[in-house]
C-alpha positions, -999 to +999 in steps of 0.1 A: +681-831-857+710-840-833+708-854-797+710-819-782+680-806-803+661-837-793+669-831-757+657-795-759+625-804-777+618-829-750+623-804-724+601-778-741+573-802-745+576-815-708+575-779-696+544-773-719+526-805-707+532-796-670+516-762-675+487-777-692+485-804-663+482-776-637+455-757-657+433-788-664+437-803-629+424-771-613+394-764-634+404-747-667+385-751-698+397-775-726+402-748-752+422-726-728+446-755-719+452-764-757+457-727-765+482-723-738+502-754-747+502-745-785+512-710-778+542-722-759+554-748-784+551-725-814+570-697-795+600-723-794+596-731-830+581-767-827+554-767-853+549-805-855+536-807-818+502-822-811+482-819-780+449-839-774+433-826-742+404-845-724+386-837-693+410-858-673+440-864-695+465-848-719+482-867-748+513-849-760+536-859-791+562-839-810+591-845-832+604-880-838+607-893-802+586-874-776+553-886-766+534-885-733+501-894-718+491-877-685+460-889-665+447-859-646+420-865-621+400-833-612+408-826-576+388-794-572+388-758-585+418-736-576+415-708-599+445-688-587+466-717-601+449-716-633+455-679-636+492-683-625+498-710-651+481-690-678+502-659-670+533-682-670+525-693-705+520-657-717+552-648-700+572-674-718+559-664-752+568-628-743+604-640-735+603-632-698+612-668-687+637-694-699+631-730-697+648-733-663+629-703-649+597-717-662+603-750-644+610-730-613+578-711-617+558-744-623+571-757-590+560-725-573+524-728-587+522-764-578+531-756-541+505-729-538+484-737-509+446-738-509+426-713-488+427-722-451+399-743-437+387-711-417+385-691-448+366-719-466+342-723-439+335-685-436+332-681-475+306-710-473+286-692-448+285-659-469+277-679-501+250-700-484+232-671-469+236-649-502+220-677-524+193-682-497+184-645-500+185-646-539+158-673-539+137-653-516+147-663-480+142-639-452+168-629-426+163-659-404+163-682-434+197-668-444+212-672-409+199-707-407+213-714-441+246-699-433+250-721-401+239-752-421+263-744-448+292-741-423+283-774-406+282-790-442+316-777-451+333-787-418+320-822-426+334-820-461+368-808-449+373-832-420+355-864-432+341-862-468+374-856-486+393-884-467+370-913-463+344-912-489+338-915-527+324-885-546+290-899-547+285-909-511+302-875-501+276-855-520+246-878-507+256-875-471+266-838-474+232-829-488+215-850-462+234-832-434+226-797-448+189-806-453+187-821-417+200-790-403+177-767-421+148-791-413+157-788-375+161-750-376+128-746-393+110-770-366+125-748-340+113-716-356+147-705-368+138-700-403+105-701-423+111-711-459+127-746-459+133-748-496+152-716-497+173-727-466+181-760-483+191-744-515+214-720-498+230-746-476+238-771-504+250-746-529+287-751-519+284-787-533+269-775-567+295-783-594+292-749-610+326-749-627+323-785-642+287-775-655+298-743-670+330-758-685+310-786-700+288-762-717+317-742-730+335-773-742+304-784-761+301-748-776+338-752-787+331-785-803+350-805-777+320-829-774+337-857-756+351-836-727+320-815-726+297-844-723+319-859-697+318-829-676+281-824-680+274-860-669+296-856-639+278-825-629+244-840-636+254-871-614+262-847-585+229-829-590+212-863-586+232-872-555+222-838-538+186-843-547+188-878-533+204-867-500+177-840-494+149-864-503+161-891-479+156-867-448+121-858-459+114-896-462+126-903-428+108-872-414+076-884-429+080-919-415+086-906-380+060-878-378+035-888-404+035-852-418 
């Protein structure tokens, strides 16, 4: 293999790794990331490539010279990026993109903006009220849960993501939501406190991590699956702790 072939292989594996990076960073399952990367490398005739994907990293090797290790912290779910990266991988295999065009598409996907703060807050209100209704809340409960959810997500957007760790973020966020629901109930704006709190804290639940953890374990990716499951269980614990703290404080103040 001459120098030009080595350079081309490096470029192919670099593009492949970047696509996998985008997918894993935004909440894709381990098997989906590996499948997409293998599909691209095999399309270009690289049969000796190896991809080891973990919940927060990708190890890539191929040929005689190429090796790369990417640390990929989970920044949050942005499924439109996962869909776009998956479509790009399929487009490459179908011959619709050259390597240069694929790099351009990768940069476009990376620059895709998240939903605006207003859209996120409004979506949180809808989600909170809907889950409150699912668990048996009445109309006032749903309205209170929606308002508490909006207050919670406003805190997450403007304070939680900038100045706090994930653990403190979840504990304080849950405490804020539970406090709002408790105040609403005391004022008569809502009747079923448990349903209100469940609805208000639902936006913090790690549904994607928990589900992907189960799917990774089912696909025999035990290490990544257990890592994601443990992360999800830690979030559940923090949310429970935050809600419990306000009840402890309320009991100390009122004795009820």
